[in-house]
KOLFILO-206923 format. One record per residue (C-alpha): residue number from 0; residue in three letters; x negated, y, z. Coordinates in steps of 0.25 Angstrom, whole numbers. Layout:
// KOLFILO-206923
PT, NUM, Ala, X, Y, Z $
...
END
This chain:
// KOLFILO-206923
PT, 0, Met, -305, 483, 504 $
PT, 1, Arg, -317, 491, 509 $
PT, 2, Ile, -329, 492, 499 $
PT, 3, Thr, -343, 497, 502 $
PT, 4, Arg, -352, 502, 491 $
PT, 5, Lys, -360, 489, 493 $
PT, 6, Ala, -348, 481, 488 $
PT, 7, Ala, -345, 490, 476 $
PT, 8, Ser, -359, 492, 470 $
PT, 9, Val, -367, 490, 457 $
PT, 10, Ala, -379, 481, 456 $
PT, 11, Ser, -388, 482, 445 $
PT, 12, Ile, -399, 472, 440 $
PT, 13, Ala, -397, 474, 443 $
PT, 14, Ala, -386, 479, 439 $
PT, 15, Val, -381, 477, 425 $
PT, 16, Ser, -380, 491, 419 $
PT, 17, Ala, -368, 494, 410 $
PT, 18, Leu, -381, 498, 404 $
PT, 19, Ala, -376, 470, 418 $
PT, 20, Leu, -369, 451, 391 $
PT, 21, Ala, -375, 412, 360 $
PT, 22, Ala, -361, 411, 357 $
PT, 23, Cys, -357, 397, 357 $
PT, 24, Ser, -351, 387, 368 $
PT, 25, Gly, -360, 377, 375 $
PT, 26, Ser, -361, 364, 368 $
PT, 27, Ser, -357, 350, 374 $
PT, 28, Asp, -368, 341, 379 $
PT, 29, Asp, -368, 327, 384 $
PT, 30, Gly, -365, 331, 398 $
PT, 31, Ser, -352, 338, 395 $
PT, 32, Thr, -338, 334, 394 $
PT, 33, Gly, -327, 339, 385 $
PT, 34, Asp, -321, 346, 397 $
PT, 35, Asp, -334, 353, 399 $
PT, 36, Ala, -333, 361, 386 $
PT, 37, Gly, -347, 358, 383 $
PT, 38, Ile, -353, 360, 397 $
PT, 39, Asn, -361, 350, 404 $
PT, 40, Ser, -355, 350, 418 $
PT, 41, Gln, -368, 344, 424 $
PT, 42, Thr, -376, 357, 420 $
PT, 43, Ser, -380, 368, 429 $
PT, 44, Val, -390, 379, 429 $
PT, 45, Asn, -395, 389, 440 $
PT, 46, Ile, -399, 403, 436 $
PT, 47, Ala, -407, 413, 445 $
PT, 48, Trp, -403, 427, 446 $
PT, 49, Asn, -408, 439, 454 $
PT, 50, Gln, -396, 446, 459 $
PT, 51, Pro, -383, 439, 465 $
PT, 52, Phe, -369, 441, 459 $
PT, 53, Tyr, -359, 450, 466 $
PT, 54, Ser, -348, 454, 457 $
PT, 55, Tyr, -339, 448, 446 $
PT, 56, Asn, -335, 461, 441 $
PT, 57, Gln, -348, 464, 433 $
PT, 58, Asn, -342, 477, 427 $
PT, 59, Ser, -339, 484, 440 $
PT, 60, Thr, -349, 494, 445 $
PT, 61, Ile, -350, 484, 457 $
PT, 62, Gly, -353, 472, 448 $
PT, 63, Asn, -362, 478, 437 $
PT, 64, Ala, -374, 469, 439 $
PT, 65, Thr, -381, 458, 431 $
PT, 66, Ala, -380, 449, 443 $
PT, 67, Asn, -365, 449, 441 $
PT, 68, Ser, -365, 450, 426 $
PT, 69, Ile, -373, 437, 424 $
PT, 70, Val, -362, 430, 431 $
PT, 71, Thr, -351, 436, 424 $
PT, 72, Tyr, -357, 433, 411 $
PT, 73, Leu, -356, 419, 414 $
PT, 74, Thr, -341, 420, 419 $
PT, 75, Lys, -335, 431, 410 $
PT, 76, Ser, -334, 431, 395 $
PT, 77, Ala, -334, 444, 387 $
PT, 78, Phe, -331, 449, 373 $
PT, 79, Asn, -345, 450, 369 $
PT, 80, Tyr, -359, 446, 374 $
PT, 81, Tyr, -374, 447, 370 $
PT, 82, Asp, -381, 436, 362 $
PT, 83, Ala, -396, 433, 363 $
PT, 84, Asp, -399, 444, 353 $
PT, 85, Leu, -391, 454, 361 $
PT, 86, Ala, -380, 454, 350 $
PT, 87, Leu, -366, 457, 355 $
PT, 88, Gln, -357, 444, 352 $
PT, 89, Glu, -342, 442, 354 $
PT, 90, Asp, -337, 431, 362 $
PT, 91, Thr, -324, 429, 354 $
PT, 92, Ser, -320, 417, 364 $
PT, 93, Phe, -317, 428, 374 $
PT, 94, Gly, -311, 438, 364 $
PT, 95, Thr, -314, 448, 353 $
PT, 96, Tyr, -315, 463, 352 $
PT, 97, Glu, -314, 473, 341 $
PT, 98, Lys, -315, 488, 338 $
PT, 99, Val, -301, 492, 333 $
PT, 100, Ser, -304, 507, 332 $
PT, 101, Asp, -316, 516, 331 $
PT, 102, Asp, -308, 529, 334 $
PT, 103, Pro, -304, 527, 345 $
PT, 104, Leu, -314, 516, 348 $
PT, 105, Gln, -305, 504, 351 $
PT, 106, Ile, -309, 490, 355 $
PT, 107, Lys, -300, 478, 356 $
PT, 108, Tyr, -303, 466, 364 $
PT, 109, Thr, -295, 453, 362 $
PT, 110, Phe, -297, 441, 372 $
PT, 111, Ala, -298, 427, 367 $
PT, 112, Asp, -288, 416, 372 $
PT, 113, Thr, -301, 409, 378 $
PT, 114, Ala, -304, 421, 387 $
PT, 115, Lys, -299, 416, 400 $
PT, 116, Trp, -302, 418, 415 $
PT, 117, Ser, -305, 405, 422 $
PT, 118, Asp, -292, 405, 429 $
PT, 119, Gly, -285, 403, 415 $
PT, 120, Thr, -281, 418, 414 $
PT, 121, Ala, -283, 424, 401 $
PT, 122, Val, -294, 436, 400 $
PT, 123, Ser, -285, 447, 396 $
PT, 124, Pro, -285, 461, 391 $
PT, 125, Thr, -281, 466, 405 $
PT, 126, Asp, -294, 460, 410 $
PT, 127, Phe, -301, 470, 401 $
PT, 128, Leu, -291, 481, 404 $
PT, 129, Leu, -295, 480, 419 $
PT, 130, Glu, -310, 481, 415 $
PT, 131, Trp, -306, 494, 407 $
PT, 132, Ala, -299, 499, 420 $
PT, 133, Ala, -310, 496, 429 $
PT, 134, Gln, -322, 502, 420 $
PT, 135, Ser, -316, 514, 413 $
PT, 136, Gly, -313, 521, 426 $
PT, 137, Thr, -299, 525, 421 $
PT, 138, Phe, -292, 522, 434 $
PT, 139, Asn, -303, 525, 445 $
PT, 140, Asn, -298, 536, 454 $
PT, 141, Val, -307, 535, 465 $
PT, 142, Glu, -322, 531, 467 $
PT, 143, Ala, -329, 525, 478 $
PT, 144, Glu, -337, 534, 488 $
PT, 145, Tyr, -348, 529, 497 $
PT, 146, Asp, -355, 533, 509 $
PT, 147, Asp, -371, 532, 511 $
PT, 148, Glu, -370, 517, 515 $
PT, 149, Gly, -362, 513, 503 $
PT, 150, Asn, -348, 512, 509 $
PT, 151, Ile, -336, 516, 502 $
PT, 152, Thr, -330, 529, 509 $
PT, 153, Asn, -317, 530, 501 $
PT, 154, Gln, -312, 516, 502 $
PT, 155, Asp, -297, 521, 504 $
PT, 156, Ala, -298, 529, 491 $
PT, 157, Leu, -303, 517, 483 $
PT, 158, Asp, -292, 508, 489 $
PT, 159, Ala, -282, 518, 485 $
PT, 160, Gly, -288, 522, 471 $
PT, 161, Val, -293, 515, 459 $
PT, 162, Phe, -308, 512, 459 $
PT, 163, Phe, -314, 502, 449 $
PT, 164, Ala, -329, 501, 452 $
PT, 165, Ala, -333, 502, 437 $
PT, 166, Ala, -337, 512, 427 $
PT, 167, Ser, -340, 509, 412 $
PT, 168, Pro, -344, 521, 404 $
PT, 169, Cys, -339, 514, 391 $
PT, 170, Val, -326, 509, 397 $
PT, 171, Ala, -323, 523, 402 $
PT, 172, Leu, -322, 527, 387 $
PT, 173, Ile, -309, 519, 386 $
PT, 174, Glu, -300, 529, 392 $
PT, 175, Asp, -286, 523, 387 $
PT, 176, Thr, -280, 511, 393 $
PT, 177, Pro, -284, 499, 384 $
PT, 178, Glu, -273, 492, 376 $
PT, 179, Ile, -269, 478, 379 $
PT, 180, Glu, -262, 469, 368 $
PT, 181, Asp, -261, 454, 371 $
PT, 182, Ser, -275, 449, 373 $
PT, 183, Ser, -282, 462, 368 $
PT, 184, Ile, -286, 475, 374 $
PT, 185, Thr, -290, 487, 366 $
PT, 186, Phe, -300, 498, 372 $
PT, 187, Thr, -300, 512, 366 $
PT, 188, Tyr, -312, 521, 369 $
PT, 189, Ser, -311, 536, 370 $
PT, 190, Lys, -323, 537, 361 $
PT, 191, Pro, -332, 529, 353 $
PT, 192, Phe, -342, 520, 361 $
PT, 193, Ala, -354, 513, 355 $
PT, 194, Asp, -355, 501, 364 $
PT, 195, Trp, -340, 497, 365 $
PT, 196, Asp, -343, 483, 362 $
PT, 197, Thr, -350, 482, 375 $
PT, 198, Cys, -341, 491, 384 $
PT, 199, Phe, -331, 480, 386 $
PT, 200, Thr, -335, 466, 385 $
PT, 201, Ala, -326, 459, 394 $
PT, 202, Pro, -316, 460, 406 $
PT, 203, Thr, -323, 459, 419 $
PT, 204, Leu, -312, 453, 429 $
PT, 205, Pro, -299, 446, 427 $
PT, 206, Ser, -288, 456, 428 $
PT, 207, His, -278, 445, 434 $
PT, 208, Ile, -287, 443, 446 $
PT, 209, Val, -289, 457, 448 $
PT, 210, Gly, -274, 459, 447 $
PT, 211, Glu, -271, 448, 456 $
PT, 212, Arg, -281, 453, 467 $
PT, 213, Ala, -277, 467, 465 $
PT, 214, Leu, -262, 467, 463 $
PT, 215, Gly, -258, 455, 471 $
PT, 216, Val, -252, 446, 460 $
PT, 217, Asp, -254, 431, 458 $
PT, 218, Asp, -251, 429, 444 $
PT, 219, Ala, -263, 432, 434 $
PT, 220, Glu, -254, 437, 422 $
PT, 221, Thr, -247, 446, 432 $
PT, 222, Ala, -260, 451, 437 $
PT, 223, Val, -265, 454, 423 $
PT, 224, Gln, -253, 462, 420 $
PT, 225, Asp, -253, 470, 433 $
PT, 226, Val, -268, 474, 431 $
PT, 227, Gln, -264, 478, 416 $
PT, 228, Asp, -252, 486, 421 $
PT, 229, Ala, -260, 493, 432 $
PT, 230, Ile, -271, 498, 422 $
PT, 231, Val, -261, 502, 411 $
PT, 232, Asn, -252, 509, 420 $
PT, 233, Ala, -264, 515, 429 $
PT, 234, Asp, -257, 510, 441 $
PT, 235, Thr, -267, 516, 452 $
PT, 236, Asp, -262, 507, 463 $
PT, 237, Ala, -264, 494, 456 $
PT, 238, Leu, -277, 499, 449 $
PT, 239, Ser, -282, 502, 463 $
PT, 240, Lys, -281, 488, 467 $
PT, 241, Ile, -286, 482, 454 $
PT, 242, Ala, -298, 491, 454 $
PT, 243, Ser, -302, 487, 468 $
PT, 244, Val, -301, 472, 464 $
PT, 245, Trp, -309, 474, 451 $
PT, 246, Thr, -320, 482, 459 $
PT, 247, Asn, -321, 473, 472 $
PT, 248, Asp, -315, 460, 471 $
PT, 249, Phe, -325, 453, 461 $
PT, 250, Asn, -337, 457, 469 $
PT, 251, Tyr, -342, 445, 477 $
PT, 252, Thr, -355, 438, 481 $
PT, 253, Ser, -349, 424, 483 $
PT, 254, Leu, -339, 416, 477 $
PT, 255, Pro, -325, 422, 479 $
PT, 256, Asp, -313, 414, 485 $
PT, 257, Asp, -304, 420, 474 $
PT, 258, Glu, -308, 413, 461 $
PT, 259, Gly, -302, 424, 453 $
PT, 260, Leu, -314, 433, 457 $
PT, 261, Tyr, -323, 425, 448 $
PT, 262, Leu, -314, 420, 436 $
PT, 263, Ser, -322, 417, 424 $
PT, 264, Asn, -318, 419, 409 $
PT, 265, Gly, -332, 415, 405 $
PT, 266, Ala, -340, 402, 405 $
PT, 267, Tyr, -343, 401, 420 $
PT, 268, Ile, -336, 403, 433 $
PT, 269, Met, -341, 405, 447 $
PT, 270, Ser, -341, 392, 456 $
PT, 271, Asp, -350, 396, 467 $
PT, 272, Phe, -356, 409, 472 $
PT, 273, Val, -365, 410, 485 $
PT, 274, Thr, -369, 424, 489 $
PT, 275, Asp, -383, 428, 485 $
PT, 276, Gln, -386, 413, 481 $
PT, 277, Tyr, -380, 408, 469 $
PT, 278, Met, -367, 408, 460 $
PT, 279, Thr, -363, 395, 452 $
PT, 280, Leu, -355, 396, 440 $
PT, 281, Val, -348, 384, 433 $
PT, 282, Ala, -343, 383, 418 $
PT, 283, Asn, -329, 389, 417 $
PT, 284, Glu, -320, 378, 413 $
PT, 285, Asn, -309, 387, 408 $
PT, 286, Tyr, -318, 395, 399 $
PT, 287, Glu, -314, 394, 384 $
PT, 288, Gly, -324, 404, 378 $
PT, 289, Asp, -336, 401, 369 $
PT, 290, His, -347, 404, 379 $
PT, 291, Lys, -345, 391, 387 $
PT, 292, Ala, -355, 387, 398 $
PT, 293, Thr, -365, 376, 394 $
PT, 294, Ile, -370, 374, 408 $
PT, 295, Glu, -359, 370, 419 $
PT, 296, Thr, -365, 377, 431 $
PT, 297, Val, -373, 390, 432 $
PT, 298, Thr, -378, 394, 446 $
PT, 299, Ile, -384, 408, 447 $
PT, 300, Arg, -394, 409, 459 $
PT, 301, Trp, -399, 422, 464 $
PT, 302, Asn, -413, 425, 467 $
PT, 303, Gly, -419, 439, 467 $
PT, 304, Asp, -433, 434, 468 $
PT, 305, Pro, -439, 432, 454 $
PT, 306, Met, -449, 423, 460 $
PT, 307, Gly, -439, 415, 467 $
PT, 308, Gln, -431, 413, 454 $
PT, 309, Val, -444, 407, 448 $
PT, 310, Gln, -445, 398, 460 $
PT, 311, Ala, -431, 394, 459 $
PT, 312, Leu, -433, 390, 444 $
PT, 313, Gln, -445, 382, 448 $
PT, 314, Asn, -438, 375, 459 $
PT, 315, Gly, -426, 372, 450 $
PT, 316, Glu, -416, 380, 458 $
PT, 317, Val, -413, 388, 446 $
PT, 318, Asp, -414, 386, 431 $
PT, 319, Leu, -415, 400, 425 $
PT, 320, Ile, -421, 412, 430 $
PT, 321, Ser, -424, 426, 425 $
PT, 322, Pro, -430, 434, 436 $
PT, 323, Gln, -436, 448, 436 $
PT, 324, Ser, -450, 444, 433 $
PT, 325, Thr, -463, 448, 438 $
PT, 326, Ala, -477, 443, 433 $
PT, 327, Asp, -477, 433, 445 $
PT, 328, Val, -463, 428, 441 $
PT, 329, Leu, -466, 426, 426 $
PT, 330, Glu, -479, 418, 430 $
PT, 331, Ala, -471, 410, 440 $
PT, 332, Ile, -460, 407, 429 $
PT, 333, Asn, -471, 403, 419 $
PT, 334, Ala, -477, 393, 429 $
PT, 335, Leu, -464, 385, 430 $
PT, 336, Asp, -464, 372, 422 $
PT, 337, Gly, -452, 368, 414 $
PT, 338, Val, -445, 382, 412 $
PT, 339, Thr, -442, 391, 400 $
PT, 340, Val, -447, 405, 402 $
PT, 341, Glu, -443, 417, 393 $
PT, 342, Thr, -448, 432, 395 $
PT, 343, Gly, -444, 445, 389 $
PT, 344, Glu, -437, 458, 392 $
PT, 345, Glu, -423, 460, 399 $
PT, 346, Gly, -413, 471, 396 $
PT, 347, Thr, -416, 476, 410 $
PT, 348, Tyr, -425, 488, 414 $
PT, 349, Glu, -431, 492, 427 $
PT, 350, His, -429, 507, 431 $
PT, 351, Val, -428, 516, 443 $
PT, 352, Asp, -416, 525, 445 $
PT, 353, Leu, -415, 537, 454 $
PT, 354, Gln, -404, 542, 463 $
PT, 355, Phe, -399, 556, 460 $
PT, 356, Ala, -388, 557, 471 $
PT, 357, Asn, -391, 549, 484 $
PT, 358, Gly, -398, 560, 492 $
PT, 359, Gly, -412, 555, 489 $
PT, 360, Pro, -424, 561, 483 $
PT, 361, Phe, -419, 561, 469 $
PT, 362, Asp, -405, 568, 473 $
PT, 363, Pro, -404, 583, 471 $
PT, 364, Ala, -395, 583, 483 $
PT, 365, Thr, -408, 580, 491 $
PT, 366, Tyr, -414, 593, 487 $
PT, 367, Gly, -402, 602, 489 $
PT, 368, Gly, -396, 599, 475 $
PT, 369, Asp, -409, 603, 468 $
PT, 370, Ala, -408, 593, 456 $
PT, 371, Asp, -422, 598, 450 $
PT, 372, Lys, -429, 594, 463 $
PT, 373, Ala, -422, 580, 463 $
PT, 374, Leu, -426, 578, 448 $
PT, 375, Lys, -441, 581, 451 $
PT, 376, Val, -441, 571, 462 $
PT, 377, Arg, -434, 561, 453 $
PT, 378, Gln, -444, 563, 442 $
PT, 379, Ala, -456, 563, 452 $
PT, 380, Phe, -452, 549, 457 $
PT, 381, Leu, -450, 544, 443 $
PT, 382, Lys, -464, 549, 439 $
PT, 383, Thr, -470, 539, 450 $
PT, 384, Ile, -463, 527, 445 $
PT, 385, Pro, -474, 518, 439 $
PT, 386, Arg, -466, 513, 427 $
PT, 387, Gln, -479, 508, 419 $
PT, 388, Asp, -485, 502, 431 $
PT, 389, Ile, -473, 494, 434 $
PT, 390, Val, -472, 489, 420 $
PT, 391, Asp, -487, 486, 420 $
PT, 392, Thr, -487, 479, 433 $
PT, 393, Leu, -474, 471, 433 $
PT, 394, Ile, -469, 470, 419 $
PT, 395, Lys, -481, 468, 410 $
PT, 396, Pro, -485, 455, 416 $
PT, 397, Leu, -472, 450, 411 $
PT, 398, Asn, -471, 458, 398 $
PT, 399, Pro, -485, 463, 393 $
PT, 400, Asp, -477, 472, 384 $
PT, 401, Ala, -469, 479, 394 $
PT, 402, Thr, -468, 494, 394 $
PT, 403, Thr, -460, 504, 403 $
PT, 404, Arg, -446, 506, 398 $
PT, 405, Asp, -443, 520, 395 $
PT, 406, Ser, -429, 521, 392 $
PT, 407, Phe, -416, 520, 401 $
PT, 408, Ser, -407, 514, 390 $
PT, 409, Val, -415, 507, 379 $
PT, 410, Val, -423, 494, 380 $
PT, 411, Pro, -438, 495, 376 $
PT, 412, Gly, -439, 489, 362 $
PT, 413, Ser, -425, 494, 357 $
PT, 414, Pro, -425, 502, 344 $
PT, 415, Asn, -422, 515, 352 $
PT, 416, Tyr, -430, 513, 364 $
PT, 417, Asp, -442, 522, 360 $
PT, 418, Ala, -433, 533, 356 $
PT, 419, Val, -425, 533, 369 $
PT, 420, Ala, -437, 531, 378 $
PT, 421, Asp, -444, 543, 371 $
PT, 422, Ala, -432, 552, 372 $
PT, 423, Ser, -430, 549, 387 $
PT, 424, Gly, -444, 554, 390 $
PT, 425, Gln, -445, 543, 402 $
PT, 426, Ala, -459, 539, 398 $
PT, 427, Glu, -464, 553, 398 $
PT, 428, Ala, -457, 557, 411 $
PT, 429, Phe, -460, 544, 419 $
PT, 430, Gly, -468, 535, 410 $
PT, 431, Glu, -481, 536, 419 $
PT, 432, Val, -482, 538, 434 $
PT, 433, Asp, -485, 553, 436 $
PT, 434, Ile, -488, 555, 451 $
PT, 435, Glu, -493, 569, 449 $
PT, 436, Gly, -481, 573, 441 $
PT, 437, Ala, -472, 567, 452 $
PT, 438, Lys, -479, 575, 463 $
PT, 439, Ala, -477, 587, 455 $
PT, 440, Leu, -462, 585, 453 $
PT, 441, Leu, -461, 583, 468 $
PT, 442, Ala, -469, 596, 471 $
PT, 443, Glu, -460, 603, 462 $
PT, 444, Ala, -448, 598, 469 $
PT, 445, Gly, -454, 602, 482 $
PT, 446, Val, -451, 587, 487 $
PT, 447, Thr, -462, 582, 496 $
PT, 448, Ser, -456, 569, 500 $
PT, 449, Val, -448, 559, 491 $
PT, 450, Asn, -443, 545, 497 $
PT, 451, Val, -437, 536, 486 $
PT, 452, Arg, -429, 523, 490 $
PT, 453, Leu, -430, 514, 479 $
PT, 454, Leu, -420, 503, 477 $
PT, 455, Phe, -424, 490, 470 $
PT, 456, Asp, -422, 475, 472 $
PT, 457, Pro, -431, 471, 484 $
PT, 458, Asn, -431, 457, 480 $
PT, 459, Asn, -437, 459, 466 $
PT, 460, Thr, -452, 458, 466 $
PT, 461, Arg, -453, 466, 453 $
PT, 462, Arg, -445, 478, 459 $
PT, 463, Gln, -453, 477, 472 $
PT, 464, Asn, -466, 479, 464 $
PT, 465, Glu, -460, 490, 456 $
PT, 466, Phe, -456, 497, 469 $
PT, 467, Asn, -470, 496, 474 $
PT, 468, Leu, -476, 502, 462 $
PT, 469, Ile, -466, 513, 462 $
PT, 470, Ala, -468, 516, 477 $
PT, 471, Glu, -483, 517, 475 $
PT, 472, Ser, -482, 526, 464 $
PT, 473, Ala, -472, 535, 470 $
PT, 474, Ala, -480, 536, 483 $
PT, 475, Glu, -491, 543, 475 $
PT, 476, Ala, -482, 555, 472 $
PT, 477, Gly, -477, 555, 486 $
PT, 478, Ile, -464, 548, 484 $
PT, 479, Asn, -460, 537, 494 $
PT, 480, Val, -453, 525, 487 $
PT, 481, Thr, -447, 515, 497 $
PT, 482, Ala, -439, 503, 494 $
PT, 483, Tyr, -424, 505, 496 $
PT, 484, Gln, -419, 495, 507 $
PT, 485, Val, -408, 487, 500 $
PT, 486, Gln, -394, 487, 507 $
PT, 487, Ser, -387, 476, 501 $
PT, 488, Asp, -393, 472, 487 $
PT, 489, Trp, -401, 481, 479 $
PT, 490, Gly, -391, 481, 467 $
PT, 491, Thr, -379, 484, 476 $
PT, 492, Asp, -387, 495, 482 $
PT, 493, Leu, -390, 501, 469 $
PT, 494, Ser, -377, 508, 469 $
PT, 495, Thr, -372, 507, 483 $
PT, 496, Ala, -384, 512, 491 $
PT, 497, Thr, -387, 524, 482 $
PT, 498, Ser, -390, 534, 494 $
PT, 499, Tyr, -401, 524, 499 $
PT, 500, Tyr, -410, 523, 487 $
PT, 501, Asp, -416, 533, 478 $
PT, 502, Ala, -421, 525, 466 $
PT, 503, Ala, -417, 512, 461 $
PT, 504, Leu, -427, 502, 454 $
PT, 505, Phe, -419, 491, 446 $
PT, 506, Gly, -416, 486, 432 $
PT, 507, Trp, -404, 489, 422 $
PT, 508, Gln, -400, 477, 414 $
PT, 509, Ser, -392, 480, 401 $
PT, 510, Gln, -380, 472, 398 $
PT, 511, Ser, -378, 476, 384 $
PT, 512, Thr, -385, 483, 373 $
PT, 513, Ala, -375, 495, 373 $
PT, 514, Val, -382, 508, 371 $
PT, 515, Thr, -372, 514, 381 $
PT, 516, Glu, -377, 505, 393 $
PT, 517, Leu, -384, 516, 400 $
PT, 518, Asp, -371, 524, 401 $
PT, 519, Ala, -368, 517, 415 $
PT, 520, Asn, -382, 521, 420 $
PT, 521, Tyr, -383, 535, 418 $
PT, 522, Arg, -369, 541, 416 $
PT, 523, Thr, -364, 549, 428 $
PT, 524, Asp, -357, 540, 438 $
PT, 525, Ala, -359, 528, 429 $
PT, 526, Thr, -359, 514, 434 $
PT, 527, Asn, -374, 512, 435 $
PT, 528, Asn, -378, 526, 439 $
PT, 529, Phe, -380, 524, 453 $
PT, 530, Tyr, -388, 537, 455 $
PT, 531, Gly, -379, 549, 454 $
PT, 532, Tyr, -386, 552, 441 $
PT, 533, Ser, -378, 562, 432 $
PT, 534, Asn, -382, 570, 420 $
PT, 535, Pro, -370, 575, 411 $
PT, 536, Glu, -379, 575, 399 $
PT, 537, Val, -382, 561, 401 $
PT, 538, Asp, -367, 558, 402 $
PT, 539, Ser, -365, 566, 389 $
PT, 540, Leu, -375, 558, 382 $
PT, 541, Leu, -370, 545, 387 $
PT, 542, Asp, -356, 549, 381 $
PT, 543, Gln, -362, 551, 368 $
PT, 544, Leu, -370, 538, 368 $
PT, 545, Gln, -356, 531, 371 $
PT, 546, Val, -351, 535, 357 $
PT, 547, Ser, -364, 534, 349 $
PT, 548, Thr, -366, 523, 339 $
PT, 549, Asp, -378, 529, 332 $
PT, 550, Ser, -391, 522, 337 $
PT, 551, Asp, -399, 535, 335 $
PT, 552, Glu, -389, 543, 342 $
PT, 553, Gln, -389, 533, 353 $
PT, 554, Thr, -404, 533, 354 $
PT, 555, Asp, -404, 548, 355 $
PT, 556, Leu, -393, 548, 366 $
PT, 557, Leu, -401, 538, 374 $
PT, 558, Gly, -413, 546, 373 $
PT, 559, Gln, -406, 559, 378 $
PT, 560, Ile, -400, 551, 390 $
PT, 561, Glu, -413, 545, 394 $
PT, 562, Lys, -420, 559, 393 $
PT, 563, His, -410, 564, 404 $
PT, 564, Leu, -412, 552, 413 $
PT, 565, Val, -427, 555, 412 $
PT, 566, Asp, -426, 570, 414 $
PT, 567, Asp, -416, 568, 426 $
PT, 568, Gly, -425, 558, 433 $
PT, 569, Phe, -415, 547, 433 $
PT, 570, Gly, -425, 536, 434 $
PT, 571, Val, -435, 528, 425 $
PT, 572, Thr, -435, 515, 418 $
PT, 573, Ile, -447, 505, 420 $
PT, 574, Phe, -447, 492, 412 $
PT, 575, Gln, -439, 482, 404 $
PT, 576, Phe, -437, 469, 412 $
PT, 577, Pro, -446, 458, 408 $
PT, 578, Ser, -438, 445, 408 $
PT, 579, Val, -442, 431, 412 $
PT, 580, Thr, -432, 420, 411 $
PT, 581, Ala, -435, 405, 415 $
PT, 582, Trp, -426, 393, 415 $
PT, 583, Asn, -427, 378, 416 $
PT, 584, Pro, -423, 372, 403 $
PT, 585, Glu, -420, 359, 409 $
PT, 586, Lys, -408, 366, 416 $
PT, 587, Ile, -404, 377, 406 $
PT, 588, Asp, -408, 381, 392 $
PT, 589, Gly, -403, 390, 381 $
PT, 590, Ile, -406, 403, 389 $
PT, 591, Asp, -405, 415, 380 $
PT, 592, Gln, -406, 427, 389 $
PT, 593, Ile, -403, 441, 384 $
PT, 594, Ser, -410, 454, 389 $
PT, 595, Ile, -397, 460, 394 $
PT, 596, Asn, -387, 455, 404 $
PT, 597, Pro, -384, 444, 406 $
PT, 598, Thr, -399, 440, 402 $
PT, 599, Ile, -401, 425, 405 $
PT, 600, Phe, -386, 422, 406 $
PT, 601, Ala, -384, 426, 392 $
PT, 602, Gly, -378, 416, 383 $
PT, 603, Phe, -376, 406, 394 $
PT, 604, Trp, -367, 398, 385 $
PT, 605, Asn, -380, 394, 377 $
PT, 606, Trp, -387, 388, 389 $
PT, 607, Thr, -390, 374, 388 $
PT, 608, Pro, -391, 365, 400 $
PT, 609, Gly, -405, 358, 401 $
PT, 610, Ser, -407, 343, 402 $
PT, 611, Ala, -409, 344, 417 $
PT, 612, Ala, -396, 353, 420 $
PT, 613, Ser, -387, 347, 429 $
PT, 614, Ala, -376, 351, 439 $
PT, 615, Ser, -382, 355, 453 $
END
């Protein structure tokens, strides 16, 4: 199978960084029957989202995006989840886990009898073993290589070798093959790891489907055993086929013919999926866990235009929206009759990142390998980004208390935010626009012409406004900023078209409260590091952060890491996302969104259908 980089890419919120989740089943109501397990079979809800789904493997580098994880949150269970207060809770109806040793660190996971895939096959330790094989990098013996157009240039080598498109810094700490016993699996870490309870939360894919497709067997039990044997015995031939299926087969943009590609072990299962339009999910009748669906049918409709989502809510085409907001969007939502509106802040932050190795203006190779010259050009551009102006113009109309975000890793308002932000020096270096300083840096570098191609979502009104403000400011220093022309979709191009853009404007959304979340963004060659950024001292500090359990030490390490990011001209952070969520209480209620992924979908088992909710 020929793969292009466009077919094997990361999208962000955006992409969910590894930086893109209450606990009682739905009660019976008058419209339900005993067979419906408390679900009113006449209820349905339509929810708007900004980016279409494209991968069922949300833990691969290809599928690591909020657009995918909101769907898999509905269709796949996990050992734990975040409640409305961002406290980590166990789902014992899926399984239990325990630390069985501190030295070495060993974690044992045991699957419950109620953990089953929708075809009746038990969720098994081999499903988790496959996840370890994919994310640990243990078996990869080849990496994809690309030409300037994003096409794979070493396809024969990939076909012959083992290539799982995944990379998890914490899973890589599990060097020994996990041990399986009955319904349990035990992971042994090579060193202590502070955030072990969020490193592994659930298997991603059914090993029996992967085995059937990769190894040509028809029996589920045999397929599971064959996958397990291939991993335990390091069977390169079998692993090559397994890796190909794991990486590629679960990426799709319409409903697959093979039902195995969208099996569920959670409350919902896909029933319809039309490219770029909508996905419909229905209650999984074979789900036996505690987090049962309370609304029979959920349809996610994609609309990247925030004002278009407001119009759809007004017209009754959707019942729940949470668009990227502007003052106009908030005003339009507040003008609607009969809707519930909530505002606040999300666990997402806006930022600009720069390319270090794409042959563009920030790459030392452009200047004959002169790293100091490239650094000065990066710093010059960052000095022109009007962070405060963006906040004042676009964010304060939504949140009068909004400020710039001055940390790459800590949310404003967190106990250690001020300490980390101060240590980073970002506010001092890039807090205010400094046109004269930018000009001086360019003069020192001997660079008279700088052209920056900025990647952003062209359909997002707020991002378009940010681009205009950035371009106008940079022009005063003689830097020409143009909008990158999207090749496929901006999220895919973020990782596939790195030679065609020089800076990226987008948002990272947290999917946990783990202190080590930033690892995947800034470590050399890590999952979300699309830019060729590499600093051995940062890698070493990240190694130390992985094993630290002392909050003061963690704060100090984060500050040191961020100081390197600022000194290296990695990029800048701009603001914490303001949130606005609106819904029609006659169709759905019980919304209790959280600030991190999966936001408005969190605790869906607590949703209640409104009085006017009915199948459509």
